[in-house]
N, CA, C and O atoms as a GROMACS GRO file, in nm:
protein
  520
    1MET      N    1   9.036  12.930  11.955
    1MET     CA    2   9.033  12.943  11.814
    1MET      C    3   8.982  12.853  11.662
    1MET      O    4   8.995  12.888  11.544
    2ARG      N    5   8.940  12.767  11.702
    2ARG     CA    6   8.833  12.615  11.685
    2ARG      C    7   8.704  12.699  11.648
    2ARG      O    8   8.642  12.655  11.551
    3ALA      N    9   8.663  12.793  11.697
    3ALA     CA   10   8.562  12.832  11.656
    3ALA      C   11   8.546  12.966  11.542
    3ALA      O   12   8.442  13.019  11.500
    4ARG      N   13   8.670  12.993  11.515
    4ARG     CA   14   8.706  13.063  11.376
    4ARG      C   15   8.660  12.972  11.295
    4ARG      O   16   8.585  13.018  11.209
    5PHE      N   17   8.679  12.844  11.292
    5PHE     CA   18   8.692  12.757  11.175
    5PHE      C   19   8.518  12.710  11.174
    5PHE      O   20   8.454  12.647  11.089
    6LEU      N   21   8.487  12.757  11.279
    6LEU     CA   22   8.341  12.669  11.228
    6LEU      C   23   8.235  12.728  11.142
    6LEU      O   24   8.122  12.677  11.133
    7PRO      N   25   8.268  12.825  11.083
    7PRO     CA   26   8.152  12.862  11.006
    7PRO      C   27   8.176  12.814  10.887
    7PRO      O   28   8.081  12.798  10.811
    8LEU      N   29   8.295  12.782  10.849
    8LEU     CA   30   8.372  12.749  10.740
    8LEU      C   31   8.297  12.574  10.746
    8LEU      O   32   8.203  12.572  10.667
    9VAL      N   33   8.306  12.510  10.778
    9VAL     CA   34   8.218  12.392  10.772
    9VAL      C   35   8.147  12.325  10.700
    9VAL      O   36   8.172  12.218  10.643
   10PRO      N   37   8.017  12.415  10.703
   10PRO     CA   38   7.969  12.375  10.630
   10PRO      C   39   7.969  12.460  10.453
   10PRO      O   40   7.882  12.411  10.380
   11LEU      N   41   8.025  12.536  10.409
   11LEU     CA   42   8.057  12.571  10.316
   11LEU      C   43   8.161  12.419  10.236
   11LEU      O   44   8.128  12.351  10.139
   12LEU      N   45   8.283  12.408  10.318
   12LEU     CA   46   8.391  12.255  10.298
   12LEU      C   47   8.272  12.170  10.275
   12LEU      O   48   8.295  12.090  10.183
   13THR      N   49   8.164  12.159  10.322
   13THR     CA   50   8.075  12.008  10.354
   13THR      C   51   7.981  11.994  10.168
   13THR      O   52   7.943  11.895  10.105
   14LEU      N   53   7.974  12.196  10.125
   14LEU     CA   54   7.859  12.129  10.009
   14LEU      C   55   7.958  12.178   9.915
   14LEU      O   56   7.908  12.228   9.814
   15ALA      N   57   8.099  12.177   9.923
   15ALA     CA   58   8.173  12.182   9.821
   15ALA      C   59   8.204  12.031   9.822
   15ALA      O   60   8.136  11.973   9.738
   16LEU      N   61   8.248  11.987   9.859
   16LEU     CA   62   8.255  11.842   9.846
   16LEU      C   63   8.149  11.754   9.807
   16LEU      O   64   8.166  11.655   9.736
   17ALA      N   65   8.030  11.797   9.858
   17ALA     CA   66   7.921  11.741   9.800
   17ALA      C   67   7.880  11.765   9.675
   17ALA      O   68   7.814  11.680   9.616
   18GLY      N   69   7.908  11.863   9.625
   18GLY     CA   70   7.925  11.892   9.488
   18GLY      C   71   8.053  11.840   9.384
   18GLY      O   72   8.057  11.858   9.262
   19CYS      N   73   8.117  11.797   9.438
   19CYS     CA   74   8.263  11.749   9.376
   19CYS      C   75   8.211  11.558   9.327
   19CYS      O   76   8.235  11.504   9.219
   20ALA      N   77   8.136  11.495   9.452
   20ALA     CA   78   8.094  11.385   9.388
   20ALA      C   79   7.991  11.399   9.350
   20ALA      O   80   7.967  11.290   9.297
   21GLY      N   81   7.883  11.476   9.334
   21GLY     CA   82   7.767  11.451   9.262
   21GLY      C   83   7.793  11.406   9.124
   21GLY      O   84   7.719  11.322   9.072
   22ASP      N   85   7.920  11.470   9.046
   22ASP     CA   86   7.918  11.422   8.923
   22ASP      C   87   8.013  11.257   8.920
   22ASP      O   88   8.035  11.204   8.811
   23TRP      N   89   8.045  11.214   9.005
   23TRP     CA   90   8.107  11.055   9.002
   23TRP      C   91   8.023  10.955   9.026
   23TRP      O   92   7.929  10.971   9.103
   24GLY      N   93   8.043  10.845   8.965
   24GLY     CA   94   7.958  10.722   8.997
   24GLY      C   95   8.029  10.602   8.982
   24GLY      O   96   8.134  10.586   8.920
   25SER      N   97   7.960  10.514   9.047
   25SER     CA   98   8.045  10.354   9.018
   25SER      C   99   7.967  10.304   8.917
   25SER      O  100   7.856  10.348   8.885
   26ALA      N  101   8.046  10.180   8.850
   26ALA     CA  102   7.982  10.113   8.728
   26ALA      C  103   8.022   9.958   8.771
   26ALA      O  104   8.137   9.921   8.792
   27SER      N  105   7.919   9.885   8.779
   27SER     CA  106   7.932   9.771   8.743
   27SER      C  107   7.879   9.666   8.663
   27SER      O  108   7.829   9.719   8.564
   28GLY      N  109   7.864   9.525   8.656
   28GLY     CA  110   7.759   9.477   8.547
   28GLY      C  111   7.782   9.372   8.539
   28GLY      O  112   7.828   9.311   8.636
   29THR      N  113   7.755   9.306   8.405
   29THR     CA  114   7.753   9.130   8.368
   29THR      C  115   7.775   9.163   8.226
   29THR      O  116   7.719   9.256   8.169
   30VAL      N  117   7.852   9.090   8.178
   30VAL     CA  118   7.869   9.052   8.007
   30VAL      C  119   7.864   8.890   7.982
   30VAL      O  120   7.944   8.800   8.006
   31THR      N  121   7.756   8.893   7.934
   31THR     CA  122   7.754   8.741   7.818
   31THR      C  123   7.765   8.732   7.685
   31THR      O  124   7.713   8.817   7.612
   32LEU      N  125   7.833   8.630   7.639
   32LEU     CA  126   7.856   8.634   7.498
   32LEU      C  127   7.783   8.512   7.506
   32LEU      O  128   7.812   8.416   7.578
   33ASP      N  129   7.667   8.522   7.412
   33ASP     CA  130   7.559   8.394   7.400
   33ASP      C  131   7.489   8.348   7.480
   33ASP      O  132   7.446   8.233   7.485
   34GLY      N  133   7.467   8.450   7.566
   34GLY     CA  134   7.378   8.375   7.697
   34GLY      C  135   7.496   8.364   7.756
   34GLY      O  136   7.536   8.480   7.755
   35ALA      N  137   7.566   8.308   7.801
   35ALA     CA  138   7.666   8.284   7.876
   35ALA      C  139   7.761   8.375   7.905
   35ALA      O  140   7.811   8.441   7.814
   36PRO      N  141   7.801   8.390   8.037
   36PRO     CA  142   7.890   8.480   8.119
   36PRO      C  143   8.044   8.436   8.037
   36PRO      O  144   8.092   8.326   8.009
   37LEU      N  145   8.092   8.573   8.015
   37LEU     CA  146   8.187   8.590   7.968
   37LEU      C  147   8.302   8.552   8.024
   37LEU      O  148   8.335   8.642   8.102
   38LYS      N  149   8.408   8.435   8.024
   38LYS     CA  150   8.516   8.457   8.123
   38LYS      C  151   8.629   8.511   8.174
   38LYS      O  152   8.676   8.494   8.286
   39GLU      N  153   8.674   8.583   8.077
   39GLU     CA  154   8.739   8.688   8.069
   39GLU      C  155   8.809   8.766   7.986
   39GLU      O  156   8.880   8.720   7.897
   40ALA      N  157   8.787   8.922   8.016
   40ALA     CA  158   8.804   9.034   7.873
   40ALA      C  159   8.818   9.127   7.936
   40ALA      O  160   8.842   9.122   8.057
   41ALA      N  161   8.805   9.241   7.864
   41ALA     CA  162   8.872   9.382   7.934
   41ALA      C  163   8.741   9.441   7.892
   41ALA      O  164   8.660   9.369   7.836
   42ILE      N  165   8.721   9.542   7.911
   42ILE     CA  166   8.589   9.630   7.933
   42ILE      C  167   8.602   9.787   7.935
   42ILE      O  168   8.657   9.817   8.041
   43SER      N  169   8.580   9.878   7.876
   43SER     CA  170   8.628   9.989   7.838
   43SER      C  171   8.521  10.084   7.853
   43SER      O  172   8.427  10.041   7.787
   44PHE      N  173   8.484  10.218   7.920
   44PHE     CA  174   8.388  10.298   7.888
   44PHE      C  175   8.450  10.429   7.826
   44PHE      O  176   8.539  10.479   7.895
   45VAL      N  177   8.416  10.501   7.694
   45VAL     CA  178   8.489  10.558   7.644
   45VAL      C  179   8.369  10.722   7.658
   45VAL      O  180   8.263  10.723   7.596
   46PRO      N  181   8.395  10.797   7.712
   46PRO     CA  182   8.322  10.929   7.737
   46PRO      C  183   8.297  10.974   7.570
   46PRO      O  184   8.381  10.993   7.482
   47ALA      N  185   8.190  10.980   7.567
   47ALA     CA  186   8.097  11.049   7.384
   47ALA      C  187   8.150  11.195   7.404
   47ALA      O  188   8.203  11.248   7.307
   48ASP      N  189   8.140  11.268   7.529
   48ASP     CA  190   8.215  11.422   7.513
   48ASP      C  191   8.348  11.411   7.566
   48ASP      O  192   8.368  11.495   7.655
   49GLY      N  193   8.461  11.325   7.538
   49GLY     CA  194   8.613  11.317   7.542
   49GLY      C  195   8.568  11.312   7.702
   49GLY      O  196   8.458  11.309   7.757
   50GLY      N  197   8.733  11.314   7.762
   50GLY     CA  198   8.767  11.291   7.903
   50GLY      C  199   8.824  11.154   7.922
   50GLY      O  200   8.860  11.086   7.826
   51ALA      N  201   8.832  11.113   8.049
   51ALA     CA  202   8.922  10.996   8.077
   51ALA      C  203   8.823  10.875   8.045
   51ALA      O  204   8.706  10.862   8.082
   52THR      N  205   8.899  10.792   7.970
   52THR     CA  206   8.783  10.649   7.975
   52THR      C  207   8.788  10.543   8.080
   52THR      O  208   8.900  10.508   8.116
   53ALA      N  209   8.681  10.485   8.136
   53ALA     CA  210   8.763  10.402   8.236
   53ALA      C  211   8.742  10.234   8.165
   53ALA      O  212   8.679  10.190   8.069
   54TYR      N  213   8.832  10.171   8.274
   54TYR     CA  214   8.839  10.026   8.254
   54TYR      C  215   8.863   9.908   8.338
   54TYR      O  216   8.945   9.909   8.430
   55GLY      N  217   8.806   9.828   8.313
   55GLY     CA  218   8.768   9.698   8.406
   55GLY      C  219   8.804   9.589   8.327
   55GLY      O  220   8.820   9.582   8.205
   56GLN      N  221   8.817   9.484   8.434
   56GLN     CA  222   8.815   9.324   8.423
   56GLN      C  223   8.663   9.285   8.393
   56GLN      O  224   8.568   9.355   8.429
   57VAL      N  225   8.651   9.146   8.311
   57VAL     CA  226   8.534   9.105   8.323
   57VAL      C  227   8.604   8.942   8.381
   57VAL      O  228   8.666   8.862   8.311
   58LYS      N  229   8.572   8.928   8.518
   58LYS     CA  230   8.602   8.802   8.538
   58LYS      C  231   8.466   8.674   8.551
   58LYS      O  232   8.383   8.672   8.642
   59ASP      N  233   8.469   8.632   8.504
   59ASP     CA  234   8.289   8.528   8.529
   59ASP      C  235   8.215   8.596   8.489
   59ASP      O  236   8.150   8.634   8.586
   60GLY      N  237   8.185   8.632   8.418
   60GLY     CA  238   8.095   8.784   8.383
   60GLY      C  239   8.082   8.910   8.459
   60GLY      O  240   8.003   8.994   8.418
   61ALA      N  241   8.130   8.923   8.532
   61ALA     CA  242   8.115   9.039   8.595
   61ALA      C  243   8.215   9.147   8.616
   61ALA      O  244   8.328   9.098   8.617
   62PHE      N  245   8.215   9.284   8.634
   62PHE     CA  246   8.309   9.372   8.581
   62PHE      C  247   8.278   9.474   8.713
   62PHE      O  248   8.171   9.477   8.773
   63SER      N  249   8.366   9.536   8.735
   63SER     CA  250   8.360   9.716   8.769
   63SER      C  251   8.397   9.783   8.703
   63SER      O  252   8.393   9.760   8.582
   64LEU      N  253   8.451   9.900   8.756
   64LEU     CA  254   8.486   9.995   8.652
   64LEU      C  255   8.615  10.120   8.739
   64LEU      O  256   8.580  10.172   8.845
   65SER      N  257   8.717  10.144   8.697
   65SER     CA  258   8.789  10.250   8.779
   65SER      C  259   8.903  10.380   8.664
   65SER      O  260   8.978  10.352   8.571
   66THR      N  261   8.883  10.464   8.702
   66THR     CA  262   8.938  10.562   8.581
   66THR      C  263   9.074  10.609   8.655
   66THR      O  264   9.081  10.685   8.751
   67GLY      N  265   9.188  10.538   8.580
   67GLY     CA  266   9.300  10.550   8.684
   67GLY      C  267   9.322  10.488   8.812
   67GLY      O  268   9.324  10.366   8.804
   68GLN      N  269   9.337  10.533   8.923
   68GLN     CA  270   9.359  10.511   9.022
   68GLN      C  271   9.242  10.509   9.107
   68GLN      O  272   9.240  10.460   9.220
   69LYS      N  273   9.147  10.562   9.048
   69LYS     CA  274   9.030  10.565   9.153
   69LYS      C  275   8.905  10.518   9.131
   69LYS      O  276   8.855  10.563   9.028
   70ASP      N  277   8.848  10.453   9.184
   70ASP     CA  278   8.703  10.364   9.156
   70ASP      C  279   8.581  10.410   9.065
   70ASP      O  280   8.477  10.393   9.128
   71GLY      N  281   8.566  10.443   8.984
   71GLY     CA  282   8.436  10.482   8.923
   71GLY      C  283   8.433  10.544   8.788
   71GLY      O  284   8.493  10.509   8.686
   72LEU      N  285   8.366  10.625   8.804
   72LEU     CA  286   8.426  10.771   8.678
   72LEU      C  287   8.337  10.861   8.654
   72LEU      O  288   8.244  10.866   8.734
   73LYS      N  289   8.338  10.935   8.565
   73LYS     CA  290   8.261  11.083   8.579
   73LYS      C  291   8.119  11.034   8.516
   73LYS      O  292   8.111  10.938   8.438
   74ALA      N  293   8.028  11.097   8.550
   74ALA     CA  294   7.878  11.072   8.523
   74ALA      C  295   7.882  11.121   8.348
   74ALA      O  296   7.961  11.196   8.289
   75GLY      N  297   7.764  11.044   8.298
   75GLY     CA  298   7.757  11.114   8.121
   75GLY      C  299   7.770  11.002   8.072
   75GLY      O  300   7.791  10.900   8.138
   76LYS      N  301   7.753  11.011   7.900
   76LYS     CA  302   7.716  10.873   7.842
   76LYS      C  303   7.851  10.839   7.807
   76LYS      O  304   7.952  10.905   7.830
   77TYR      N  305   7.843  10.744   7.756
   77TYR     CA  306   7.967  10.640   7.756
   77TYR      C  307   7.938  10.556   7.626
   77TYR      O  308   7.829  10.498   7.622
   78ARG      N  309   8.028  10.543   7.513
   78ARG     CA  310   8.020  10.408   7.469
   78ARG      C  311   8.113  10.275   7.486
   78ARG      O  312   8.220  10.279   7.545
   79VAL      N  313   8.073  10.186   7.443
   79VAL     CA  314   8.176  10.062   7.539
   79VAL      C  315   8.205   9.999   7.425
   79VAL      O  316   8.160   9.990   7.311
   80ALA      N  317   8.334   9.940   7.519
   80ALA     CA  318   8.399   9.816   7.421
   80ALA      C  319   8.483   9.746   7.508
   80ALA      O  320   8.549   9.783   7.605
   81VAL      N  321   8.463   9.589   7.432
   81VAL     CA  322   8.454   9.463   7.517
   81VAL      C  323   8.556   9.385   7.450
   81VAL      O  324   8.556   9.398   7.328
   82SER      N  325   8.628   9.322   7.490
   82SER     CA  326   8.707   9.212   7.374
   82SER      C  327   8.785   9.130   7.517
   82SER      O  328   8.813   9.174   7.628
   83ALA      N  329   8.803   8.987   7.453
   83ALA     CA  330   8.842   8.873   7.531
   83ALA      C  331   8.931   8.836   7.405
   83ALA      O  332   8.905   8.870   7.290
   84SER      N  333   9.038   8.762   7.446
   84SER     CA  334   9.116   8.738   7.340
   84SER      C  335   9.222   8.605   7.398
   84SER      O  336   9.253   8.613   7.517
   85THR      N  337   9.265   8.510   7.334
   85THR     CA  338   9.404   8.439   7.389
   85THR      C  339   9.549   8.476   7.443
   85THR      O  340   9.616   8.527   7.354
   86VAL      N  341   9.584   8.471   7.506
   86VAL     CA  342   9.716   8.491   7.556
   86VAL      C  343   9.800   8.390   7.501
   86VAL      O  344   9.811   8.274   7.541
   87PRO      N  345   9.896   8.477   7.349
   87PRO     CA  346  10.032   8.317   7.307
   87PRO      C  347  10.094   8.328   7.479
   87PRO      O  348  10.091   8.410   7.570
   88ALA      N  349  10.154   8.176   7.452
   88ALA     CA  350  10.299   8.146   7.500
   88ALA      C  351  10.424   8.226   7.468
   88ALA      O  352  10.460   8.244   7.352
   89MET      N  353  10.500   8.281   7.588
   89MET     CA  354  10.586   8.341   7.584
   89MET      C  355  10.713   8.292   7.503
   89MET      O  356  10.743   8.183   7.550
   90GLY      N  357  10.794   8.324   7.407
   90GLY     CA  358  10.881   8.266   7.340
   90GLY      C  359  10.823   8.156   7.195
   90GLY      O  360  10.877   8.088   7.108
   91THR      N  361  10.716   8.183   7.227
   91THR     CA  362  10.629   8.115   7.077
   91THR      C  363  10.595   8.220   6.964
   91THR      O  364  10.586   8.339   6.995
   92LYS      N  365  10.578   8.185   6.847
   92LYS     CA  366  10.527   8.262   6.709
   92LYS      C  367  10.390   8.267   6.734
   92LYS      O  368  10.333   8.345   6.657
   93GLU      N  369  10.280   8.187   6.852
   93GLU     CA  370  10.163   8.218   6.839
   93GLU      C  371  10.125   8.324   6.865
   93GLU      O  372  10.170   8.392   6.958
   94VAL      N  373  10.010   8.367   6.766
   94VAL     CA  374   9.934   8.512   6.785
   94VAL      C  375   9.797   8.485   6.847
   94VAL      O  376   9.723   8.387   6.836
   95ALA      N  377   9.776   8.644   6.940
   95ALA     CA  378   9.668   8.640   6.967
   95ALA      C  379   9.562   8.651   6.894
   95ALA      O  380   9.569   8.700   6.781
   96LYS      N  381   9.446   8.609   6.947
   96LYS     CA  382   9.305   8.530   6.831
   96LYS      C  383   9.205   8.584   6.960
   96LYS      O  384   9.194   8.543   7.075
   97LEU      N  385   9.138   8.698   6.885
   97LEU     CA  386   9.013   8.748   6.919
   97LEU      C  387   8.895   8.603   6.975
   97LEU      O  388   8.884   8.502   6.906
   98LEU      N  389   8.826   8.620   7.094
   98LEU     CA  390   8.710   8.561   7.128
   98LEU      C  391   8.624   8.593   7.149
   98LEU      O  392   8.545   8.536   7.224
   99THR      N  393   8.601   8.722   7.078
   99THR     CA  394   8.482   8.774   7.094
   99THR      C  395   8.465   8.832   6.987
   99THR      O  396   8.517   8.942   7.003
  100PRO      N  397   8.428   8.827   6.899
  100PRO     CA  398   8.343   8.941   6.741
  100PRO      C  399   8.407   9.084   6.758
  100PRO      O  400   8.388   9.154   6.857
  101LYS      N  401   8.476   9.115   6.661
  101LYS     CA  402   8.558   9.185   6.650
  101LYS      C  403   8.493   9.321   6.626
  101LYS      O  404   8.558   9.424   6.608
  102LYS      N  405   8.358   9.313   6.626
  102LYS     CA  406   8.300   9.434   6.632
  102LYS      C  407   8.303   9.562   6.781
  102LYS      O  408   8.318   9.682   6.802
  103TYR      N  409   8.273   9.417   6.859
  103TYR     CA  410   8.269   9.473   7.008
  103TYR      C  411   8.418   9.511   7.122
  103TYR      O  412   8.438   9.508   7.243
  104ALA      N  413   8.491   9.541   7.008
  104ALA     CA  414   8.665   9.580   7.045
  104ALA      C  415   8.687   9.700   7.048
  104ALA      O  416   8.783   9.756   7.102
  105SER      N  417   8.575   9.760   6.973
  105SER     CA  418   8.594   9.928   6.946
  105SER      C  419   8.492   9.965   6.967
  105SER      O  420   8.395   9.900   6.929
  106PRO      N  421   8.473  10.104   7.047
  106PRO     CA  422   8.364  10.163   7.106
  106PRO      C  423   8.283  10.195   6.992
  106PRO      O  424   8.162  10.175   6.992
  107GLU      N  425   8.366  10.259   6.861
  107GLU     CA  426   8.298  10.313   6.784
  107GLU      C  427   8.172  10.220   6.697
  107GLU      O  428   8.067  10.268   6.655
  108THR      N  429   8.229  10.043   6.681
  108THR     CA  430   8.151   9.968   6.635
  108THR      C  431   8.061   9.865   6.714
  108THR      O  432   7.975   9.794   6.661
  109SER      N  433   8.098   9.866   6.867
  109SER     CA  434   8.021   9.802   6.946
  109SER      C  435   7.889   9.793   6.927
  109SER      O  436   7.821   9.691   6.931
  110GLY      N  437   7.848   9.930   6.903
  110GLY     CA  438   7.697   9.983   6.961
  110GLY      C  439   7.622   9.948   7.099
  110GLY      O  440   7.503   9.959   7.129
  111LEU      N  441   7.742   9.901   7.179
  111LEU     CA  442   7.688   9.906   7.312
  111LEU      C  443   7.734  10.090   7.359
  111LEU      O  444   7.807  10.159   7.288
  112GLU      N  445   7.661  10.144   7.511
  112GLU     CA  446   7.617  10.201   7.547
  112GLU      C  447   7.603  10.251   7.668
  112GLU      O  448   7.540  10.167   7.731
  113ALA      N  449   7.624  10.333   7.730
  113ALA     CA  450   7.600  10.312   7.902
  113ALA      C  451   7.589  10.499   7.947
  113ALA      O  452   7.677  10.585   7.936
  114ASP      N  453   7.464  10.511   7.994
  114ASP     CA  454   7.440  10.614   8.050
  114ASP      C  455   7.460  10.653   8.214
  114ASP      O  456   7.364  10.658   8.291
  115VAL      N  457   7.595  10.678   8.254
  115VAL     CA  458   7.628  10.675   8.379
  115VAL      C  459   7.551  10.783   8.480
  115VAL      O  460   7.553  10.901   8.444
  116LYS      N  461   7.500  10.758   8.573
  116LYS     CA  462   7.441  10.881   8.669
  116LYS      C  463   7.537  10.889   8.807
  116LYS      O  464   7.588  10.786   8.852
  117SER      N  465   7.546  10.953   8.838
  117SER     CA  466   7.597  10.974   9.003
  117SER      C  467   7.535  10.882   9.058
  117SER      O  468   7.421  10.845   9.031
  118GLY      N  469   7.621  10.830   9.157
  118GLY     CA  470   7.591  10.706   9.249
  118GLY      C  471   7.632  10.588   9.218
  118GLY      O  472   7.741  10.578   9.161
  119SER      N  473   7.561  10.483   9.244
  119SER     CA  474   7.608  10.346   9.205
  119SER      C  475   7.476  10.309   9.052
  119SER      O  476   7.357  10.339   9.048
  120ASN      N  477   7.553  10.243   8.957
  120ASN     CA  478   7.530  10.214   8.843
  120ASN      C  479   7.566  10.046   8.835
  120ASN      O  480   7.660   9.992   8.895
  121SER      N  481   7.466   9.977   8.744
  121SER     CA  482   7.475   9.850   8.678
  121SER      C  483   7.416   9.826   8.563
  121SER      O  484   7.296   9.842   8.539
  122PHE      N  485   7.514   9.781   8.476
  122PHE     CA  486   7.443   9.759   8.346
  122PHE      C  487   7.480   9.571   8.268
  122PHE      O  488   7.568   9.490   8.294
  123LYS      N  489   7.395   9.567   8.195
  123LYS     CA  490   7.393   9.425   8.141
  123LYS      C  491   7.461   9.457   8.008
  123LYS      O  492   7.457   9.574   7.971
  124PHE      N  493   7.526   9.362   7.928
  124PHE     CA  494   7.563   9.396   7.784
  124PHE      C  495   7.575   9.216   7.726
  124PHE      O  496   7.664   9.133   7.745
  125ASP      N  497   7.465   9.208   7.663
  125ASP     CA  498   7.482   9.063   7.591
  125ASP      C  499   7.543   9.114   7.471
  125ASP      O  500   7.520   9.220   7.413
  126LEU      N  501   7.662   8.977   7.429
  126LEU     CA  502   7.698   9.015   7.353
  126LEU      C  503   7.681   8.878   7.253
  126LEU      O  504   7.682   8.765   7.300
  127ASN      N  505   7.664   8.906   7.100
  127ASN     CA  506   7.648   8.750   7.007
  127ASN      C  507   7.708   8.752   6.894
  127ASN      O  508   7.697   8.829   6.798
  128SER      N  509   7.793   8.630   6.919
  128SER     CA  510   7.885   8.593   6.820
  128SER      C  511   7.835   8.569   6.688
  128SER      O  512   7.919   8.534   6.606
  129LYS      N  513   7.693   8.583   6.642
  129LYS     CA  514   7.636   8.602   6.533
  129LYS      C  515   7.627   8.732   6.503
  129LYS      O  516   7.613   8.820   6.588
  130PRO      N  517   7.637   8.759   6.323
  130PRO     CA  518   7.606   8.921   6.306
  130PRO      C  519   7.470   8.931   6.312
  130PRO      O  520   7.416   9.041   6.303
   0.00000   0.00000   0.00000
């Protein structure tokens, strides 16, 4: 009975390889005025629509995931990075942006990434001066 399914193995392998070919991992670094950004949120928004990938910047390093899956679909992305204070609970303190406002939106950040299938590394150098 096993021999009957052997011809399907190459077809399944090709199908799975095709699915994996349009997916990539993305990681990298983010600096502000040359220093690693301590903590921030980073998002890659696909230029052609689709699911946005998110990550956390910790001590200048980040990696991305889309939903529960590590990585993101290959393609062109607009990137947003933002860091802010976290107000203490029970206070009237308001969160303050620690990064320039322009980087908080993918439409104004000027940051872009071209994700290829496989492993990708990006470096984003933010500047606090306009």
